[in-house]
PAVEXSE-712657 format. One record per atom (N, C-alpha, C): residue in three letters; z, y, x. Coordinates in pm, whole numbers, padded with zeros to 5 digits, always signed. Layout:
% PAVEXSE-712657
ALAZYX;...
END
This chain:
% PAVEXSE-712657
MET-04613-11178-04539;MET-04557-11096-04438;MET-04527-11181-04316;SER-04600-11159-04211;SER-04578-11236-04093;SER-04467-11174-04006;ASN-04409-11255-03925;ASN-04296-11206-03838;ASN-04190-11130-03916;THR-04141-11185-04025;THR-04049-11115-04105;THR-03907-11124-04055;LYS-03829-11033-04088;LYS-03688-11028-04046;LYS-03608-11068-04170;ILE-03520-11157-04149;ILE-03433-11204-04260;ILE-03293-11156-04231;SER-03221-11112-04330;SER-03079-11067-04314;SER-02999-11134-04420;ILE-02875-11166-04392;ILE-02782-11211-04493;ILE-02672-11109-04490;ARG-02645-11048-04607;ARG-02535-10950-04622;ARG-02428-11018-04698;PHE-02310-10968-04693;PHE-02201-11027-04775;PHE-02132-10919-04857;PHE-02128-10949-04983;PHE-02052-10864-05077;PHE-01938-10951-05129;GLU-01815-10908-05103;GLU-01698-10982-05150;GLU-01713-11133-05113;ASP-01752-11161-04991;ASP-01774-11299-04939;ASP-01884-11377-05013;ARG-01968-11304-05078;ARG-02087-11369-05146;ARG-02209-11330-05068;GLU-02295-11428-05044;GLU-02421-11415-04969;GLU-02524-11335-05050;VAL-02591-11240-04990;VAL-02704-11171-05051;VAL-02813-11170-04942;ARG-02923-11246-04967;ARG-03030-11260-04870;ARG-03126-11145-04887;ALA-03181-11100-04772;ALA-03276-10987-04772;ALA-03391-11015-04674;VAL-03507-10961-04699;VAL-03621-10973-04617;VAL-03669-10832-04586;TRP-03703-10806-04456;TRP-03754-10674-04420;TRP-03906-10668-04439;ASP-03946-10560-04501;ASP-04092-10537-04528;ASP-04130-10427-04427;GLU-04194-10471-04321;GLU-04233-10377-04211;GLU-04335-10275-04260;GLU-04432-10321-04345;GLU-04533-10231-04390;GLU-04481-10116-04471;ASN-04382-10142-04558;ASN-04325-10040-04641;ASN-04189-09988-04592;ALA-04143-10041-04480;ALA-04018-10001-04414;ALA-03900-10003-04512;LYS-03881-10118-04576;LYS-03766-10132-04661;LYS-03723-10275-04675;TRP-03603-10299-04721;TRP-03546-10429-04745;TRP-03573-10475-04885;TRP-03601-10600-04904;TRP-03610-10662-05034;TRP-03497-10764-05045;PHE-03427-10761-05156;PHE-03307-10844-05174;PHE-03329-10950-05283;SER-03271-11068-05259;SER-03287-11178-05354;SER-03217-11145-05489;VAL-03299-11151-05593;VAL-03247-11120-05731;VAL-03147-11226-05768;LEU-03172-11355-05738;LEU-03082-11461-05772;LEU-02947-11443-05705;ASP-02945-11396-05582;ASP-02815-11371-05514;ASP-02742-11258-05577;ILE-02812-11153-05621;ILE-02751-11045-05691;ILE-02697-11084-05824;VAL-02776-11162-05898;VAL-02726-11209-06032;VAL-02605-11296-06013;ALA-02603-11382-05906;ALA-02485-11464-05883;ALA-02361-11382-05854;VAL-02378-11273-05775;VAL-02267-11181-05744;VAL-02219-11113-05877;LEU-02311-11056-05951;LEU-02272-10980-06067;LEU-02220-11061-06184;THR-02253-11187-06188;THR-02200-11273-06295;THR-02088-11363-06241;ASP-02052-11350-06111;ASP-01949-11424-06048;ASP-01977-11572-06067;GLN-02100-11611-06034;GLN-02147-11749-06061;GLN-02172-11820-05920;ASP-02114-11935-05902;ASP-02137-12013-05780;ASP-02252-12115-05796;ASP-02284-12147-05913;ASP-02386-12250-05946;ASP-02525-12187-05943;TYR-02606-12232-05848;TYR-02741-12180-05826;TYR-02825-12193-05956;LEU-02817-12306-06014;LEU-02898-12331-06138;LEU-02861-12243-06252;LYS-02731-12214-06271;LYS-02683-12123-06376;LYS-02730-11986-06347;SER-02725-11940-06215;SER-02772-11804-06183;SER-02921-11795-06211;ARG-02999-11900-06177;ARG-03144-11899-06198;ARG-03174-11895-06346;ASN-03101-11970-06427;ASN-03121-11968-06575;ASN-03082-11833-06630;TYR-02975-11768-06582;TYR-02937-11638-06633;TYR-03045-11538-06600;TRP-03097-11538-06478;TRP-03205-11446-06443;TRP-03329-11471-06528;LYS-03364-11596-06552;LYS-03478-11631-06624;LYS-03467-11574-06769;TYR-03354-11591-06832;TYR-03326-11535-06966;TYR-03329-11381-06963;LEU-03265-11318-06863;LEU-03255-11178-06856;LEU-03396-11119-06827;LYS-03469-11181-06742;LYS-03606-11134-06704;LYS-03695-11139-06832;ALA-03686-11246-06912;ALA-03766-11256-07035;ALA-03727-11142-07128;LYS-03598-11120-07144;LYS-03546-11014-07235;LYS-03598-10880-07186;LEU-03582-10851-07053;LEU-03629-10721-06999;LEU-03781-10704-07014;LYS-03858-10813-07001;LYS-03998-10807-07009;LYS-04038-10763-07150;ILE-03966-10819-07257;ILE-03996-10778-07391;ILE-03964-10632-07414;GLU-03863-10583-07349;GLU-03822-10443-07361;GLU-03906-10351-07270;ASN-04004-10405-07201;ASN-04093-10330-07105;ASN-04005-10258-06998;SER-03904-10330-06949;SER-03818-10271-06848;SER-03887-10265-06710;GLN-03857-10150-06644;GLN-03910-10126-06511;GLN-03860-10227-06409;VAL-03745-10293-06440;VAL-03685-10390-06343;VAL-03780-10506-06321;VAL-03841-10558-06427;VAL-03933-10672-06412;VAL-04052-10632-06333;SER-04109-10516-06362;SER-04230-10475-06285;SER-04195-10441-06139;ALA-04069-10408-06109;ALA-04033-10375-05977;ALA-04013-10493-05886;THR-04003-10615-05947;THR-03983-10736-05865;THR-04111-10771-05795;THR-04089-10830-05680;THR-04200-10889-05602;THR-04157-11026-05557;GLN-04247-11110-05530;GLN-04204-11246-05483;GLN-04237-11258-05335;LEU-04136-11301-05263;LEU-04146-11329-05122;LEU-04089-11465-05089;LYS-04134-11524-04980;LYS-04077-11649-04942;LYS-03942-11627-04874;ILE-03845-11703-04907;ILE-03715-11702-04849;ILE-03653-11837-04855;LEU-03566-11866-04765;LEU-03504-11998-04758;LEU-03417-12021-04882;ALA-03447-12126-04955;ALA-03382-12163-05077;ALA-03263-12253-05046;PRO-03170-12273-05143;PRO-03058-12358-05117;PRO-03092-12504-05080;ASP-03211-12550-05119;ASP-03251-12683-05082;ASP-03309-12693-04944;GLY-03308-12576-04863;GLY-03355-12578-04725;GLY-03502-12553-04706;LYS-03573-12529-04816;LYS-03721-12506-04808;LYS-03748-12353-04833;ASN-03852-12303-04770;ASN-03897-12165-04794;ASN-03973-12167-04928;ARG-03921-12091-05024;ARG-03984-12082-05154;ARG-04003-11935-05194;LEU-04097-11913-05285;LEU-04113-11779-05340;LEU-03990-11749-05427;ALA-03943-11626-05414;ALA-03828-11583-05495;ALA-03847-11443-05540;ASP-03795-11408-05657;ASP-03799-11272-05704;ASP-03707-11191-05613;MET-03762-11077-05571;MET-03692-10980-05480;MET-03701-10840-05538;LEU-03599-10764-05515;LEU-03596-10619-05555;LEU-03560-10533-05438;ASP-03614-10410-05431;ASP-03571-10316-05336;ASP-03448-10238-05389;ASN-03401-10141-05313;ASN-03287-10065-05352;ASN-03298-10004-05491;ASP-03413-09940-05522;ASP-03428-09880-05651;ASP-03420-09983-05762;GLY-03492-10095-05740;GLY-03492-10197-05839;GLY-03351-10255-05866;ILE-03275-10268-05757;ILE-03138-10319-05772;ILE-03052-10221-05851;ILE-03073-10095-05831;ILE-02991-09995-05906;ILE-03027-10010-06057;ALA-03155-10026-06085;ALA-03197-10045-06229;ALA-03146-10178-06276;LEU-03141-10280-06201;LEU-03089-10411-06245;LEU-02938-10397-06272;GLY-02869-10330-06187;GLY-02726-10310-06195;GLY-02686-10245-06333;LYS-02769-10160-06378;LYS-02748-10093-06509;LYS-02752-10192-06621;GLU-02810-10308-06604;GLU-02812-10415-06709;GLU-02685-10489-06720;PHE-02596-10468-06619;PHE-02466-10539-06615;PHE-02355-10446-06636;PRO-02283-10463-06746;PRO-02167-10369-06770;PRO-02051-10406-06673;GLY-01970-10304-06647;GLY-01849-10329-06576;GLY-01851-10271-06436;LYS-01734-10273-06378;LYS-01710-10210-06247;LYS-01776-10284-06133;LYS-01792-10418-06148;LYS-01849-10494-06038;LYS-01988-10449-05999;ALA-02070-10425-06102;ALA-02204-10373-06079;ALA-02199-10239-06003;ASN-02112-10154-06046;ASN-02098-10021-05980;ASN-02057-10037-05834;ARG-01959-10127-05811;ARG-01914-10152-05673;ARG-02024-10208-05590;PHE-02103-10304-05644;PHE-02211-10359-05574;PHE-02318-10257-05537;ILE-02352-10169-05631;ILE-02452-10069-05605;ILE-02398-09968-05496;GLU-02272-09930-05503;GLU-02216-09843-05404;GLU-02223-09914-05267;TRP-02193-10042-05259;TRP-02202-10120-05136;TRP-02341-10121-05080;LEU-02438-10148-05173;LEU-02576-10158-05132;LEU-02631-10023-05081;THR-02597-09917-05145;THR-02655-09783-05116;THR-02577-09712-05004;PHE-02472-09764-04955;PHE-02398-09704-04846;PHE-02495-09685-04724;SER-02502-09568-04674;SER-02594-09548-04561;SER-02522-09463-04452;ALA-02583-09462-04334;ALA-02531-09392-04222;ALA-02538-09239-04251;GLU-02617-09201-04346;GLU-02624-09055-04374;GLU-02526-09008-04473;SER-02452-09096-04540;SER-02345-09055-04634;SER-02229-09001-04545;ILE-02136-08932-04615;ILE-02019-08881-04540;ILE-01936-08996-04488;ASP-01924-09106-04559;ASP-01853-09223-04505;ASP-01918-09281-04385;GLY-02056-09286-04397;GLY-02132-09345-04287;GLY-02121-09261-04163;LYS-02130-09130-04176;LYS-02114-09039-04061;LYS-01980-09047-03999;SER-01879-09052-04083;SER-01742-09066-04039;SER-01726-09195-03958;LYS-01779-09301-04007;LYS-01763-09435-03938;LYS-01836-09426-03808;THR-01954-09370-03802;THR-02031-09357-03679;THR-01955-09277-03576;GLN-01896-09166-03619;GLN-01820-09081-03523;GLN-01693-09151-03479;ALA-01622-09226-03564;ALA-01504-09297-03522;ALA-01537-09406-03422;HIS-01652-09479-03445;HIS-01694-09580-03356;HIS-01727-09518-03217;ALA-01799-09406-03214;ALA-01833-09340-03089;ALA-01708-09296-03013;LEU-01607-09242-03087;LEU-01487-09202-03025;LEU-01410-09322-02966;PHE-01405-09428-03035;PHE-01338-09547-02983;PHE-01412-09597-02860;GLU-01542-09606-02867;GLU-01618-09655-02754;GLU-01611-09566-02628;SER-01584-09439-02649;SER-01587-09338-02535;SER-01456-09353-02453;SER-01354-09418-02498;SER-01227-09432-02433;SER-01149-09299-02434;PHE-01206-09197-02500;PHE-01128-09067-02504;PHE-00999-09080-02564;ILE-00987-09166-02666;ILE-00867-09186-02737;ILE-00755-09234-02644;ASN-00793-09316-02544;ASN-00693-09362-02444;ASN-00637-09252-02359;ARG-00717-09148-02332;ARG-00678-09037-02246;ARG-00592-08934-02321;VAL-00601-08932-02456;VAL-00523-08838-02534;VAL-00374-08860-02525;GLY-00338-08988-02534;GLY-00200-09034-02530;GLY-00119-08989-02652;PHE-00110-09073-02743;PHE-00026-09044-02862;PHE+00118-09082-02828;ASN+00208-08984-02851;ASN+00347-09006-02830;ASN+00428-09012-02960;LEU+00365-09064-03062;LEU+00429-09079-03191;LEU+00512-09205-03199;PRO+00627-09199-03264;PRO+00703-09327-03286;PRO+00624-09423-03369;TYR+00651-09547-03354;TYR+00579-09652-03424;TYR+00583-09635-03580;HIS+00701-09597-03630;HIS+00711-09585-03777;HIS+00626-09473-03833;ALA+00577-09380-03753;ALA+00493-09272-03803;ALA+00357-09319-03851;PHE+00315-09432-03808;PHE+00184-09484-03848;PHE+00205-09548-03978;
END
């Protein structure tokens, strides 16, 4: 993929690298970053080994998660562009199901948040209201303690 867009997202102060796929109009996310988030692991090698073990286990089970991965070049912790396993939104949701607990659910909710959801629309409208300066013209006369 030439002229790729790279994005770094943060979930609970943890980095999740992403690459934009112009041809398919979607983001691909680093599996190792997701595994590190879901296992609460700071050690790159431990995250890589966890994914290697899980990937082998899922391959034996004929899991769709393994077949959904693609390899794209992304900047590795050693500063070099290396091929890395990447998943799109659907693949990440499937991967999240392999991790028990609330953290995987929170991660998936964070990832799938969109401007089309009710929260996304509310945020967009609140931002537009703030930017319009209309709120300054309304003049709230409420005492401080009411907030």
